[in-house]
C-alpha positions as CSV (number, residue, x, y, z in Angstrom):
1,T,69.7,113.0,53.4
2,R,67.9,114.4,50.4
3,V,69.4,114.2,47.0
4,V,68.8,117.5,45.3
5,S,70.2,116.7,41.8
6,F,72.3,114.0,40.1
7,T,73.5,112.9,36.7
8,G,75.5,110.0,35.3
9,N,73.9,107.2,37.2
10,T,70.6,106.1,38.7
11,S,71.5,107.5,42.1
12,L,74.1,109.7,43.7
13,F,75.5,107.3,46.3
14,S,76.4,103.7,46.4
15,V,76.9,104.1,50.2
16,A,74.6,106.7,51.7
17,P,76.1,109.5,53.9
18,A,76.5,108.7,57.6
19,I,78.0,110.3,60.8
20,D,79.9,108.4,63.4
21,A,77.9,108.9,66.7
22,A,81.1,109.0,68.7
23,T,83.4,111.0,66.6
24,G,81.1,112.9,64.2
25,A,83.1,111.7,61.2
26,L,81.1,111.9,57.9
27,T,81.3,109.0,55.5
28,F,79.7,108.3,52.1
29,T,80.6,106.7,48.7
30,P,79.5,108.3,45.4
31,M,78.1,106.1,42.6
32,P,80.5,105.5,39.7
33,N,80.3,108.3,37.1
34,A,77.6,110.1,39.2
35,S,77.7,113.8,40.0
36,G,75.2,116.2,41.7
37,S,74.3,117.5,45.2
38,A,72.6,116.2,48.3
39,E,71.3,118.2,51.3
40,A,71.9,116.5,54.7
41,S,70.4,117.4,58.1
42,V,72.2,116.3,61.3
43,L,71.2,116.4,64.9
44,L,72.9,115.1,68.0
45,Q,70.7,113.0,70.4
46,D,71.5,111.8,73.9
47,N,69.8,109.1,76.0
48,G,68.3,111.4,78.6
49,V,64.5,111.8,79.0
50,T,62.3,114.7,78.0
51,D,60.3,114.8,81.2
52,N,59.5,118.1,82.7
53,G,60.5,119.9,79.5
54,G,63.8,118.2,79.0
55,A,65.4,118.0,75.5
56,D,67.4,115.0,74.2
57,S,68.1,116.3,70.7
58,S,70.2,119.2,69.5
59,T,69.3,121.8,67.0
60,A,69.4,120.3,63.4
61,H,72.4,121.3,61.3
62,T,72.0,121.3,57.5
63,F,74.8,121.0,55.0
64,T,75.2,120.1,51.3
65,I,77.3,117.3,49.8
66,T,78.4,118.2,46.2
67,V,79.9,115.5,43.9
68,N,81.6,117.5,41.2
69,A,81.5,116.2,37.6
70,V,84.8,115.0,36.3
71,N,85.2,114.3,32.5
72,D,86.0,110.7,31.7
73,A,88.3,110.0,28.8
74,P,86.7,108.5,25.7
75,T,87.5,104.9,24.8
76,Y,88.1,102.9,21.6
77,T,90.1,100.0,20.2
78,L,92.1,100.4,16.9
79,G,92.5,97.7,14.3
80,G,95.9,96.5,13.2
81,T,98.0,97.3,10.2
82,V,96.1,98.0,7.0
83,T,97.6,96.6,3.8
84,V,96.5,97.5,0.3
85,D,98.0,97.3,-3.2
86,E,99.3,100.2,-5.2
87,D,96.6,101.8,-7.4
88,S,93.9,99.8,-5.6
89,G,91.5,102.8,-5.4
90,S,89.5,104.1,-2.5
91,Y,89.5,102.2,0.8
92,S,86.7,102.1,3.3
93,Q,86.5,99.6,6.1
94,P,85.7,99.5,9.9
95,H,88.8,100.1,11.9
96,A,88.0,101.5,15.3
97,T,85.6,99.6,17.6
98,G,84.3,100.0,21.2
99,I,84.0,103.7,20.7
100,T,82.4,105.4,23.8
101,P,82.5,108.9,25.3
102,G,83.6,107.3,28.7
103,G,81.8,107.9,32.0
104,G,78.1,107.6,32.6
105,T,75.0,108.8,31.1
106,D,75.9,112.4,31.8
107,E,78.6,112.2,29.0
108,A,76.4,110.4,26.4
109,G,75.8,113.6,24.5
110,Q,79.4,114.4,23.9
111,T,80.6,114.8,20.3
112,L,83.5,112.5,19.6
113,T,86.1,113.3,16.9
114,F,89.0,111.3,15.5
115,T,92.0,113.3,14.3
116,L,94.7,111.6,12.2
117,S,98.2,112.9,11.7
118,G,101.9,112.0,11.2
119,Y,101.4,110.0,8.0
120,T,103.3,110.5,4.8
121,A,100.9,112.8,2.8
122,S,102.5,112.1,-0.6
123,L,101.3,108.5,-0.4
124,F,97.6,109.5,-0.6
125,E,95.3,111.2,-3.0
126,T,92.6,111.3,-0.3
127,A,94.1,111.5,3.2
128,P,93.3,108.9,5.9
129,A,90.3,109.7,8.1
130,I,88.2,107.8,10.7
131,S,84.6,108.7,11.2
132,S,82.9,108.9,14.6
133,S,81.6,105.4,13.9
134,G,85.1,104.0,13.3
135,Q,85.1,103.8,9.5
136,L,88.6,104.2,8.1
137,T,88.8,105.8,4.6
138,F,91.6,106.9,2.3
139,K,92.8,106.6,-1.3
140,P,96.4,106.0,-2.3
141,A,98.0,108.4,-4.7
142,K,98.6,107.1,-8.3
143,D,101.7,104.8,-8.5
144,A,102.5,105.5,-4.8
145,N,103.7,102.7,-2.5
146,G,105.3,102.5,0.9
147,T,104.7,102.2,4.7
148,T,103.5,105.0,6.9
149,T,102.5,105.3,10.6
150,V,99.3,107.1,11.3
151,T,98.9,108.8,14.7
152,V,95.3,108.7,16.0
153,S,93.6,110.9,18.6
154,L,90.0,110.6,19.8
155,S,88.6,113.6,21.7
156,D,85.3,114.3,23.4
157,G,86.2,118.0,23.2
158,I,87.9,117.9,26.6
159,T,90.2,114.8,26.8
160,P,92.1,113.3,23.9
161,V,93.1,109.7,23.8
162,G,96.0,108.7,21.5
163,G,96.8,105.6,19.4
164,S,98.6,104.6,16.2
165,F,98.5,102.1,13.4
166,Q,100.3,101.5,10.0
167,I,99.1,101.7,6.4
168,V,101.2,99.6,4.0
169,I,100.7,100.3,0.2
170,Q,102.4,97.3,-1.5
171,P,104.2,98.1,-4.8
172,V,102.6,96.7,-8.0
173,N,104.7,96.7,-11.2
174,D,103.4,99.0,-13.9
175,Q,103.4,98.0,-17.5
176,P,106.4,99.2,-19.6
177,S,105.6,101.0,-22.9
178,F,107.1,102.5,-26.0
179,I,106.2,104.0,-29.3
180,A,107.6,102.1,-32.4
181,G,109.2,104.0,-35.2
182,T,108.3,103.8,-38.9
183,S,108.9,100.9,-41.2
184,Q,112.3,100.9,-42.9
185,T,113.3,100.5,-46.6
186,V,116.9,99.9,-47.7
187,L,118.7,98.7,-50.9
188,E,120.1,95.2,-51.4
189,D,123.7,95.0,-50.3
190,S,123.5,98.4,-48.6
191,G,125.3,97.1,-45.5
192,A,124.6,97.5,-41.7
193,K,121.8,99.9,-40.8
194,T,121.3,101.7,-37.5
195,V,118.4,104.1,-36.9
196,S,119.1,106.1,-33.7
197,G,116.0,107.1,-31.7
198,W,113.8,104.8,-33.7
199,A,111.7,103.7,-30.6
200,T,110.5,106.7,-28.5
201,G,108.5,107.2,-25.3
202,I,110.3,104.3,-23.6
203,S,108.8,104.0,-20.1
204,R,109.4,101.6,-17.3
205,G,106.0,102.6,-15.8
206,A,105.8,105.0,-12.9
207,T,108.7,107.3,-11.9
208,N,109.3,105.2,-8.8
209,E,110.2,102.3,-11.1
210,S,113.1,104.2,-12.8
211,G,115.7,101.7,-11.5
212,Q,114.2,98.7,-13.4
213,S,116.1,97.1,-16.3
214,L,114.5,97.0,-19.7
215,T,114.9,94.6,-22.6
216,F,113.4,94.7,-26.1
217,H,112.5,91.3,-27.6
218,V,112.5,91.3,-31.4
219,S,111.5,88.6,-33.9
220,N,110.8,88.5,-37.6
221,D,109.2,86.2,-40.2
222,N,112.0,86.3,-42.7
223,S,115.3,85.7,-41.0
224,P,117.2,84.7,-44.2
225,L,116.8,88.4,-45.3
226,F,119.5,89.3,-42.7
227,T,122.9,88.1,-41.7
228,A,123.1,85.7,-38.7
229,G,124.6,88.5,-36.5
230,G,122.5,91.2,-38.1
231,Q,119.0,90.2,-37.3
232,P,116.8,93.2,-36.4
233,A,117.3,94.4,-32.8
234,V,116.4,97.4,-30.7
235,N,118.5,98.6,-27.7
236,T,117.2,100.3,-24.6
237,A,118.0,103.7,-26.0
238,G,115.6,102.9,-28.9
239,A,118.1,102.4,-31.7
240,L,117.1,100.0,-34.4
241,S,119.8,98.0,-36.1
242,F,119.9,95.3,-38.7
243,T,122.2,94.0,-41.6
244,P,120.7,92.6,-44.8
245,A,122.3,89.4,-46.0
246,S,124.4,89.5,-49.2
247,D,122.4,89.6,-52.4
248,A,119.1,89.2,-50.4
249,Y,116.0,91.3,-50.9
250,G,112.4,91.1,-49.8
251,V,110.1,92.1,-46.9
252,A,110.3,91.0,-43.2
253,N,107.5,91.6,-40.7
254,V,109.1,92.5,-37.5
255,T,107.4,92.2,-34.1
256,L,108.8,93.6,-30.8
257,Y,107.8,94.1,-27.2
258,L,109.4,95.5,-24.1
259,T,109.9,93.9,-20.7
260,D,111.1,95.1,-17.3
261,D,112.4,93.2,-14.3
262,G,109.7,94.4,-11.9
263,G,107.8,91.1,-11.9
264,T,104.1,90.2,-11.9
265,A,103.4,89.9,-8.1
266,L,100.1,91.2,-6.9
267,G,98.9,91.5,-10.5
268,G,101.8,93.5,-11.8
269,V,102.6,93.7,-15.5
270,D,106.2,93.4,-16.8
271,T,105.5,93.1,-20.6
272,S,104.4,95.9,-23.0
273,A,101.9,95.5,-25.8
274,S,103.5,94.0,-29.0
275,Q,104.0,96.3,-32.0
276,T,104.8,95.4,-35.6
277,F,106.6,97.1,-38.5
278,T,108.2,96.1,-41.8
279,I,111.8,96.1,-43.1
280,T,111.9,96.1,-47.0
281,V,115.1,95.4,-48.8
282,K,114.7,96.5,-52.4
283,P,116.5,94.4,-55.1
284,V,119.5,95.9,-56.9
285,N,120.7,94.2,-60.1
286,D,124.1,92.7,-59.7
287,Q,126.6,93.3,-62.5
288,P,127.0,90.3,-64.9
289,S,130.5,89.0,-65.6
290,F,132.5,86.6,-67.7
291,T,136.1,85.7,-68.5
292,D,137.2,86.5,-72.1
293,G,139.5,84.5,-74.3
294,G,142.1,87.3,-74.7
295,N,143.5,88.7,-78.0
296,I,142.9,87.0,-81.3
297,A,145.6,86.7,-84.0
298,V,145.1,85.3,-87.6
299,D,147.2,85.2,-90.7
300,E,146.6,87.4,-93.7
301,D,144.3,85.8,-96.2
302,S,143.4,83.1,-93.7
303,G,139.8,83.3,-94.6
304,A,136.7,83.6,-92.4
305,Y,137.2,83.3,-88.6
306,S,134.7,82.0,-86.1
307,A,135.6,80.6,-82.6
308,A,134.6,80.7,-79.0
309,W,135.9,83.7,-77.2
310,A,133.9,84.1,-74.0
311,N,134.5,81.5,-71.4
312,T,130.8,80.5,-70.9
313,P,131.3,78.4,-67.7
314,T,132.4,81.6,-66.0
315,L,129.4,83.6,-67.2
316,S,127.3,85.1,-64.4
317,V,124.3,87.3,-64.5
318,G,124.5,87.8,-60.7
319,P,123.4,85.7,-57.7
320,L,121.0,82.8,-57.8
321,N,118.0,85.1,-57.1
322,E,118.7,86.8,-60.5
323,Q,117.9,84.1,-63.0
324,Q,118.0,86.6,-65.9
325,T,118.7,86.2,-69.7
326,H,121.9,87.5,-71.1
327,T,123.3,89.1,-74.3
328,F,126.8,89.6,-75.5
329,V,127.2,93.0,-77.3
330,L,130.2,94.1,-79.4
331,Q,130.3,97.8,-78.5
332,T,133.2,99.2,-80.6
333,T,135.6,98.1,-83.3
334,T,138.6,100.5,-83.8
335,V,141.2,99.8,-86.5
336,Q,144.5,100.9,-85.1
337,S,146.8,99.9,-88.0
338,L,146.2,98.8,-91.7
339,A,148.4,97.6,-94.6
340,G,147.7,96.0,-98.0
341,N,144.2,97.2,-98.5
342,T,141.8,100.0,-97.9
343,S,140.1,98.3,-95.0
344,L,141.0,95.5,-92.6
345,F,137.8,93.4,-92.8
346,E,135.7,92.0,-95.5
347,A,133.1,90.9,-92.9
348,A,133.2,93.1,-89.8
349,P,133.8,91.4,-86.4
350,A,130.7,90.2,-84.6
351,I,129.9,88.4,-81.3
352,D,127.3,85.7,-80.9
353,P,124.8,87.2,-78.4
354,Q,124.4,83.9,-76.5
355,T,127.8,82.1,-76.8
356,G,130.1,85.0,-77.0
357,A,131.9,83.5,-80.1
358,I,133.8,86.0,-82.3
359,S,133.5,85.9,-86.1
360,F,135.0,88.1,-88.9
361,S,136.6,87.9,-92.3
362,P,139.8,89.8,-93.1
363,K,140.1,91.6,-96.5
364,A,142.4,90.1,-99.1
365,N,146.0,91.1,-98.6
366,A,145.1,93.2,-95.6
367,S,147.0,93.1,-92.3
368,G,146.8,95.3,-89.2
369,V,145.3,95.6,-85.7
370,A,141.8,96.3,-84.6
371,Q,140.7,96.9,-81.0
372,L,137.2,95.5,-80.1
373,T,135.2,96.1,-77.0
374,A,132.6,93.6,-75.9
375,V,130.2,93.6,-72.9
376,L,127.7,91.1,-71.3
377,K,124.3,92.5,-70.5
378,D,121.4,91.0,-68.5
């Protein structure tokens, strides 16, 4: 037996070709992964002698044994589930090992190619791929999270071998955000104030976090400027509301931030940056007041009159934060009736600017009625 050609191993046969002498049956065993051809020559011999020109061997018969090449499937071992965090960037790690073209040395030159399919494409900015050396690469899409099964096929150009694994992109809470409105100015005692749409651009983070609950947290450095139930607040629609306290004025620095209920696992952020604005309540002068002593009656020719008229304990120039000076002013004096003289007063009525006392002197023999108007100014 002469081996003409072979590939895939160091020899063509692990058990050489043989023919049973009695039956003529041919037997042989090819080497694993070997292919090629061998030429065999066979003759039949008996145990007679060759004297006197005898022949104990037949004519030789030659034939060829061909071991046809059969492609072996490539081999590899996939890693397990790959887990990354949302927005973690590009991934590149070994994932497939034991990569071979299969078979013997005759298949060593085959080109191996991994093909990946079946995954959820929207989860990725750069699609999953495995290089011929087994390196897995991909990049999650911005704000994407979820689980997807990746179907794998390794082919040597003839025979594909399948497999699968999962990629898990774990959700990471995105920071909420908003845009604060402008500072506010109102007048003292102007009542409750609501500014719709004061905060804008209110965001829970990514669109896939739209189900989260939001809360604005608001504080200020001048709480007495507002009523107990009217401290500055912002609702989730962005409306700012507050109620200045009675007779209060001044400036409050207001600080607010926004939180969601997405948590902080895996480095998530549930709190926005803080922002600050001011609420200014401008002072408005309160009207002064007092209680008067009513009408005054004197007798004709009773002489000069001077007596308290304004009830000074009831005098008020406004709330305690208006510690102002005051002045009583007699605005008008109108004589409504007159008898016994050409005028009603020798000394015209006057009011003391501080005490509110009224003084006057009637004319001799005069009687009548005069109407006076007095006010308190601060």
